[in-house]
KEKE-3310 file (N, C-alpha, C; in steps of 0.2 Angstrom, whole numbers, plus 5000, padded with zeros to 4 digits):
npx = (4867:4882:4885:4893:4897:4892:4902:4914:4914:4914:4927:4935:4933:4938:4951:4955:4955:4964:4976:4978:4980:4992:5001:5005:5006:5015:5031:5028:5024:5035:5049:5060:5054:5053:5044:5038:5036:5026:5016:5013:5008:4997:4989:4987:4981:4969:4963:4961:4952:4941:4931:4926:4917:4921:4918:4907:4895:4878:4871:4872:4883:4883:4895:4900:4897:4904:4917:4918:4916:4927:4937:4935:4937:4951:4957:4952:4960:4973:4973:4970:4981:4991:4988:4992:5006:5009:5008:5019:5029:5033:5043:5054:5056:5060:5072:5080:5081:5088:5100:5105:5107:5118:5127:5129:5124:5132:5137:5127:5121:5116:5101:5096:5084:5074:5076:5082:5093:5100:5103:5112:5105:5092:5088:5089:5079:5068:5067:5066:5053:5045:5046:5041:5028:5023:5024:5014:5003:5000:4999:4988:4978:4979:4974:4961:4957:4957:4947:4935:4918:4914:4904:4901:4892:4881:4882:4888:4884:4887:4900:4909:4908:4914:4927:4930:4930:4941:4951:4952:4957:4969:4975:4975:4984:4995:4998:5002:5014:5027:5028:5027:5038:5048:5046:5050:5064:5069:5077:5090:5093:5093:5104:5114:5114:5118:5131:5138:5137:5144:5156:5159:5159:5170:5180:5180:5185:5197:5206:5217:5216:5211:5199:5189:5194:5191:5178:5168:5168:5165:5152:5145:5146:5139:5127:5124:5123:5112:5103:5103:5098:5086:5079:5068:5058:5058:5055:5042:5036:5038:5030:5017:5016:5016:5004:4995:4997:4993:4979:4975:4970:4958:4950:4942:4931:4925:4911:4906:4907)
npy = (5047:5039:5022:5007:4990:4976:4966:4972:4982:4975:4969:4981:4986:4975:4976:4989:4987:4976:4982:4992:4984:4977:4987:4992:4981:4971:4964:4959:4972:4980:4990:4983:4973:4971:4983:4977:4964:4966:4972:4962:4952:4959:4960:4946:4941:4949:4944:4931:4932:4940:4931:4924:4931:4942:4959:4959:4966:4968:4974:4985:4999:5016:5027:5037:5033:5021:5026:5032:5021:5013:5022:5021:5007:5007:5015:5008:4995:5000:5005:4994:4986:4994:4993:4981:4983:4992:4985:4976:4985:4988:4978:4983:4995:4990:4984:4995:5002:4992:4992:5005:5004:4996:5001:4998:5006:5014:5008:5009:5009:5018:5015:5014:5010:5010:5023:5028:5027:5011:4997:4982:4975:4981:4977:4963:4961:4966:4956:4944:4946:4948:4935:4927:4933:4928:4915:4913:4913:4925:4928:4921:4927:4940:4937:4933:4946:4953:4946:4946:4953:4970:4976:4972:4961:4965:4980:4989:4997:5004:5007:5017:5016:5004:5007:5017:5009:5001:5011:5015:5004:5003:5015:5012:5002:5008:5019:5012:5006:5011:5010:4996:4991:4997:4990:4977:4979:4983:4975:4974:4987:4992:4984:4989:5003:5001:4995:5006:5016:5010:5009:5023:5027:5019:5025:5037:5035:5029:5037:5035:5023:5021:5014:5016:5011:4998:4998:4997:4984:4978:4983:4978:4964:4963:4967:4957:4946:4950:4949:4935:4930:4935:4929:4921:4929:4938:4931:4927:4940:4943:4934:4938:4950:4946:4939:4949:4957:4948:4946:4959:4960:4955:4963:4974:4967:4962:4964:4980:4992)
npz = (4882:4885:4886:4893:4888:4898:4900:4897:4906:4918:4917:4917:4930:4938:4933:4938:4952:4954:4949:4958:4969:4966:4964:4976:4985:4997:4994:4980:4975:4978:4974:4969:4961:4943:4932:4921:4925:4935:4928:4919:4929:4933:4922:4919:4931:4930:4919:4923:4933:4929:4921:4932:4938:4946:4951:4943:4931:4929:4919:4905:4908:4913:4906:4914:4927:4927:4927:4939:4948:4944:4949:4963:4965:4961:4971:4982:4980:4982:4995:5003:5000:5005:5018:5022:5019:5028:5040:5038:5038:5050:5053:5045:5051:5064:5059:5055:5067:5075:5067:5069:5083:5085:5078:5064:5054:5047:5036:5027:5010:4995:4988:4972:4966:4976:4981:4992:5007:5011:5021:5027:5038:5038:5025:5026:5036:5029:5019:5026:5032:5021:5014:5025:5024:5012:5014:5024:5017:5011:4997:4993:5000:4994:4981:4985:4990:4978:4971:4978:4980:4977:4985:5001:5012:5025:5035:5027:5014:5003:4990:4994:5008:5011:5006:5016:5027:5024:5024:5037:5044:5038:5043:5057:5058:5052:5061:5072:5068:5071:5085:5086:5079:5087:5098:5094:5091:5103:5113:5106:5104:5117:5122:5114:5118:5132:5130:5124:5134:5144:5139:5138:5151:5156:5148:5153:5166:5164:5154:5146:5141:5128:5124:5115:5103:5102:5104:5094:5090:5103:5106:5095:5097:5109:5105:5096:5105:5112:5102:5100:5112:5112:5102:5101:5105:5094:5083:5086:5087:5073:5067:5072:5065:5052:5052:5054:5043:5033:5037:5035:5022:5022:5030:5025:5020:5030:5042:5042:5056)
capx = (4871:4886:4885:4898:4894:4893:4908:4920:4913:4917:4935:4938:4933:4943:4958:4957:4956:4970:4981:4979:4983:4999:5005:5008:5007:5021:5035:5027:5024:5042:5053:5064:5051:5052:5038:5035:5033:5020:5011:5011:5004:4990:4985:4985:4976:4963:4960:4958:4946:4935:4926:4923:4912:4923:4916:4902:4890:4873:4868:4876:4884:4885:4902:4902:4896:4910:4923:4918:4917:4934:4942:4934:4941:4958:4958:4951:4965:4979:4972:4971:4988:4995:4987:4997:5013:5010:5010:5026:5034:5036:5049:5059:5058:5064:5079:5083:5083:5094:5106:5107:5109:5124:5132:5130:5120:5137:5138:5122:5122:5110:5097:5093:5077:5070:5077:5084:5098:5098:5109:5111:5100:5086:5087:5087:5072:5062:5067:5063:5046:5042:5046:5036:5021:5021:5023:5008:4997:4999:4997:4981:4974:4979:4969:4954:4955:4955:4941:4929:4914:4915:4899:4901:4886:4882:4880:4892:4879:4890:4907:4913:4908:4919:4934:4932:4932:4948:4956:4952:4961:4976:4977:4976:4991:5001:5000:5006:5020:5033:5029:5028:5045:5052:5046:5054:5071:5071:5083:5096:5094:5095:5111:5119:5115:5122:5138:5141:5137:5149:5163:5160:5161:5176:5185:5181:5189:5204:5207:5223:5215:5209:5194:5185:5197:5188:5171:5163:5167:5162:5145:5142:5146:5134:5120:5123:5121:5105:5098:5102:5094:5079:5077:5061:5053:5059:5051:5035:5034:5037:5024:5011:5016:5014:4997:4991:4997:4988:4973:4973:4967:4951:4947:4937:4926:4921:4905:4908:4904)
capy = (5044:5033:5016:5002:4983:4973:4962:4977:4986:4970:4969:4987:4986:4971:4979:4994:4984:4972:4987:4996:4980:4975:4993:4993:4975:4969:4959:4960:4979:4983:4993:4978:4969:4975:4985:4973:4958:4968:4973:4955:4949:4963:4957:4939:4941:4952:4939:4925:4934:4942:4926:4921:4936:4947:4965:4958:4971:4964:4977:4991:5004:5023:5029:5042:5029:5016:5029:5033:5015:5011:5026:5018:5001:5008:5017:5002:4991:5004:5006:4987:4984:4998:4991:4975:4986:4996:4980:4974:4991:4988:4974:4987:5000:4987:4983:5001:5003:4988:4994:5011:5003:4992:5005:4996:5010:5018:5004:5009:5011:5021:5010:5018:5008:5013:5030:5029:5023:5004:4993:4974:4973:4983:4973:4956:4962:4966:4950:4939:4948:4947:4928:4925:4935:4924:4908:4913:4914:4932:4928:4918:4933:4945:4935:4934:4953:4955:4943:4948:4958:4977:4977:4967:4960:4968:4987:4993:4997:5008:5006:5022:5014:4999:5011:5020:5004:4999:5016:5015:4998:5005:5020:5009:4998:5013:5023:5007:5002:5013:5007:4989:4990:4998:4984:4971:4980:4985:4971:4975:4994:4993:4982:4994:5008:4999:4995:5013:5019:5007:5011:5030:5027:5017:5029:5043:5033:5028:5041:5033:5016:5020:5009:5016:5007:4991:4999:4995:4976:4976:4984:4973:4957:4963:4967:4950:4942:4951:4946:4928:4928:4937:4926:4918:4935:4941:4926:4928:4946:4943:4930:4942:4955:4943:4938:4956:4959:4944:4948:4965:4959:4953:4967:4978:4963:4960:4968:4987:4994)
capz = (4887:4883:4890:4892:4889:4905:4900:4897:4913:4923:4916:4919:4938:4940:4932:4942:4959:4954:4948:4964:4974:4964:4964:4983:4989:4999:4990:4973:4974:4980:4968:4966:4956:4937:4931:4916:4929:4939:4923:4917:4934:4933:4916:4920:4936:4928:4914:4926:4938:4926:4920:4938:4941:4950:4948:4937:4930:4926:4913:4902:4913:4910:4906:4920:4933:4927:4929:4946:4951:4943:4953:4969:4965:4961:4978:4987:4980:4985:5002:5006:4999:5009:5025:5023:5019:5035:5045:5037:5039:5057:5053:5042:5056:5068:5057:5055:5074:5076:5064:5072:5090:5086:5074:5057:5049:5044:5030:5022:5003:4992:4984:4967:4965:4982:4982:4999:5010:5014:5024:5027:5043:5035:5019:5029:5040:5024:5015:5030:5033:5014:5014:5029:5022:5006:5017:5028:5013:5008:4990:4993:5003:4989:4976:4988:4990:4971:4968:4982:4977:4980:4990:5006:5016:5032:5036:5022:5008:4997:4989:4998:5015:5011:5006:5022:5032:5023:5026:5045:5045:5036:5048:5063:5057:5051:5067:5077:5065:5074:5092:5086:5077:5092:5103:5091:5091:5110:5116:5103:5105:5124:5122:5111:5123:5138:5128:5123:5141:5148:5136:5139:5158:5157:5145:5158:5172:5162:5148:5142:5139:5121:5124:5109:5098:5102:5106:5089:5091:5109:5105:5090:5100:5114:5102:5094:5110:5114:5097:5100:5118:5111:5095:5101:5105:5088:5079:5088:5085:5066:5066:5073:5060:5046:5053:5054:5036:5029:5039:5032:5015:5023:5035:5022:5018:5036:5043:5045:5062)
cpx = (4875:4886:4891:4895:4896:4900:4914:4920:4916:4925:4938:4938:4938:4950:4960:4959:4963:4976:4983:4983:4991:5004:5008:5008:5014:5024:5034:5027:5030:5045:5058:5061:5050:5045:5034:5032:5027:5015:5008:5006:4997:4986:4982:4980:4969:4959:4957:4952:4940:4930:4923:4918:4914:4921:4911:4897:4884:4870:4873:4877:4886:4892:4904:4902:4902:4916:4924:4919:4924:4939:4941:4938:4948:4960:4958:4957:4972:4978:4973:4978:4993:4994:4992:5004:5014:5012:5017:5031:5037:5043:5055:5061:5062:5072:5083:5085:5089:5100:5109:5110:5116:5129:5134:5127:5126:5138:5132:5124:5115:5107:5094:5086:5072:5071:5079:5090:5096:5104:5107:5105:5093:5084:5085:5080:5067:5062:5064:5055:5042:5041:5041:5029:5019:5020:5017:5002:4995:4997:4990:4976:4974:4974:4962:4952:4953:4949:4935:4925:4915:4910:4898:4894:4887:4879:4883:4888:4882:4897:4911:4913:4914:4926:4935:4934:4939:4953:4957:4957:4968:4979:4979:4983:4997:5003:5003:5012:5026:5034:5030:5035:5050:5052:5050:5062:5073:5077:5089:5098:5096:5102:5116:5120:5119:5129:5141:5141:5143:5156:5164:5162:5168:5182:5186:5185:5196:5205:5212:5222:5213:5204:5190:5188:5194:5180:5166:5162:5164:5154:5142:5141:5140:5127:5119:5120:5114:5101:5097:5098:5087:5076:5070:5056:5053:5054:5044:5032:5033:5031:5018:5011:5014:5006:4993:4991:4993:4981:4970:4969:4959:4947:4941:4931:4922:4915:4907:4904:4898)
cpy = (5038:5028:5011:4995:4980:4969:4967:4981:4981:4970:4975:4988:4981:4973:4984:4992:4981:4977:4990:4991:4978:4981:4994:4987:4974:4964:4961:4968:4983:4986:4988:4974:4974:4977:4980:4967:4960:4969:4967:4952:4952:4960:4950:4938:4943:4947:4933:4926:4936:4937:4923:4925:4941:4954:4965:4964:4968:4967:4982:4996:5011:5024:5033:5037:5024:5020:5031:5027:5012:5015:5023:5012:5002:5010:5012:4997:4994:5004:4999:4985:4988:4996:4985:4978:4989:4991:4977:4979:4991:4984:4979:4992:4996:4986:4989:5003:4999:4990:5000:5009:5000:4996:5002:5000:5014:5015:5005:5012:5014:5016:5014:5016:5010:5020:5032:5025:5016:5001:4986:4972:4975:4978:4966:4956:4962:4960:4945:4940:4946:4939:4925:4927:4930:4917:4907:4913:4921:4932:4926:4924:4939:4943:4935:4941:4955:4952:4944:4953:4965:4979:4972:4967:4964:4976:4991:4992:5001:5007:5011:5020:5008:5002:5014:5015:5001:5004:5016:5009:5000:5011:5017:5005:5003:5017:5018:5004:5004:5010:4999:4987:4992:4993:4978:4973:4982:4981:4973:4983:4995:4990:4986:5000:5007:4998:5001:5017:5016:5009:5019:5031:5025:5021:5035:5041:5032:5031:5038:5026:5015:5015:5010:5013:5000:4992:4996:4987:4974:4977:4979:4966:4957:4963:4960:4945:4943:4949:4939:4926:4930:4934:4924:4924:4938:4937:4927:4934:4946:4939:4934:4947:4952:4941:4944:4958:4955:4945:4954:4965:4958:4958:4971:4974:4961:4965:4975:4989:4999)
cpz = (4885:4888:4888:4893:4896:4905:4901:4904:4918:4923:4918:4927:4941:4939:4936:4949:4959:4953:4954:4969:4972:4964:4971:4987:4991:4995:4983:4971:4976:4973:4965:4961:4949:4936:4926:4920:4932:4934:4920:4922:4934:4928:4917:4925:4934:4923:4917:4931:4935:4924:4926:4941:4945:4947:4943:4937:4926:4920:4911:4908:4910:4911:4912:4926:4933:4929:4936:4950:4950:4948:4960:4970:4965:4968:4983:4986:4983:4992:5006:5005:5004:5017:5026:5023:5025:5040:5044:5038:5046:5057:5050:5047:5062:5066:5057:5062:5077:5073:5067:5079:5090:5081:5067:5052:5045:5037:5025:5015:5000:4987:4978:4966:4970:4983:4989:5001:5012:5016:5025:5032:5040:5029:5021:5032:5034:5020:5019:5031:5026:5013:5018:5027:5016:5009:5021:5024:5011:5001:4989:4995:4998:4983:4979:4988:4983:4968:4972:4979:4981:4985:4995:5009:5022:5031:5030:5015:5002:4997:4994:5006:5016:5010:5012:5027:5031:5025:5033:5047:5044:5041:5055:5063:5056:5057:5072:5074:5069:5081:5091:5084:5083:5097:5101:5092:5098:5113:5113:5104:5112:5125:5119:5115:5129:5136:5127:5130:5145:5145:5138:5147:5159:5154:5150:5164:5170:5155:5143:5139:5131:5120:5117:5103:5097:5103:5101:5090:5097:5109:5100:5093:5106:5111:5099:5099:5112:5109:5098:5106:5117:5105:5095:5101:5098:5083:5080:5086:5077:5064:5066:5067:5054:5046:5052:5046:5032:5031:5036:5026:5016:5027:5031:5021:5024:5037:5046:5051:5061)
residu = (UNK:UNK:UNK:UNK:UNK:UNK:UNK:UNK:UNK:UNK:UNK:UNK:UNK:UNK:UNK:UNK:UNK:UNK:UNK:UNK:UNK:UNK:UNK:UNK:UNK:UNK:UNK:UNK:UNK:UNK:UNK:UNK:UNK:UNK:UNK:UNK:UNK:UNK:UNK:UNK:UNK:UNK:UNK:UNK:UNK:UNK:UNK:UNK:UNK:UNK:UNK:UNK:UNK:UNK:UNK:UNK:UNK:UNK:UNK:UNK:UNK:UNK:UNK:UNK:UNK:UNK:UNK:UNK:UNK:UNK:UNK:UNK:UNK:UNK:UNK:UNK:UNK:UNK:UNK:UNK:UNK:UNK:UNK:UNK:UNK:UNK:UNK:UNK:UNK:UNK:UNK:UNK:UNK:UNK:UNK:UNK:UNK:UNK:UNK:UNK:UNK:UNK:UNK:UNK:UNK:UNK:UNK:UNK:UNK:UNK:UNK:UNK:UNK:UNK:UNK:UNK:UNK:UNK:UNK:UNK:UNK:UNK:UNK:UNK:UNK:UNK:UNK:UNK:UNK:UNK:UNK:UNK:UNK:UNK:UNK:UNK:UNK:UNK:UNK:UNK:UNK:UNK:UNK:UNK:UNK:UNK:UNK:UNK:UNK:UNK:UNK:UNK:UNK:UNK:UNK:UNK:UNK:UNK:UNK:UNK:UNK:UNK:UNK:UNK:UNK:UNK:UNK:UNK:UNK:UNK:UNK:UNK:UNK:UNK:UNK:UNK:UNK:UNK:UNK:UNK:UNK:UNK:UNK:UNK:UNK:UNK:UNK:UNK:UNK:UNK:UNK:UNK:UNK:UNK:UNK:UNK:UNK:UNK:UNK:UNK:UNK:UNK:UNK:UNK:UNK:UNK:UNK:UNK:UNK:UNK:UNK:UNK:UNK:UNK:UNK:UNK:UNK:UNK:UNK:UNK:UNK:UNK:UNK:UNK:UNK:UNK:UNK:UNK:UNK:UNK:UNK:UNK:UNK:UNK:UNK:UNK:UNK:UNK:UNK:UNK:UNK:UNK:UNK:UNK:UNK:UNK:UNK:UNK:UNK:UNK:UNK:UNK:UNK:UNK:UNK:UNK:UNK)
# end
């Protein structure tokens, strides 16, 4: 049976988890971050955490067991990072709905790095959510998730149980992202709908008025007014999203039900 030294096994487990985290974590895991930067962050973080005992192996480990444990750590890092990404995805969904509601989506451009269309409102929503995530301690929570032991105290006695706990948290946030984003964008979407309905009724009543010539500007102004009037609610909702994203890193380490 082939065995691996404890030091190398520990470094392998830490590297697997850190690689999974940085592959999908918000902001740092986005396609806008160069691969070399992410790779450098993975190497540096692994080098700093391994001497602290993260993923420590007390004795030589069988190669087959190490491969299985590393696969679990990689999956664990990916699931935890995706949990936070799902929480912030609601901000992008809200930006997309706002853009569609006031007619700004026609100005979307193809983003080669992301492989999808992107417009100013969606990009702004993503940037603001990402900055708020970092400002609320998202990077600290990321390092905590990378350094925490794989086996939590409590009822979760196996790594697979920890992974299942993390996956359930990701599923919960992922399924609620659309409804949460719709709630954030509702005032602007409703304002755009009301504006378009009013223009349609007015055009029906006075066909010769050519109201649609100024329709875009009118709907845009109405949507802007709705955004200003609901700014407090938007900021509060964004704060809740960020809190959920930061808290997502600690969910798998809580006591499993």
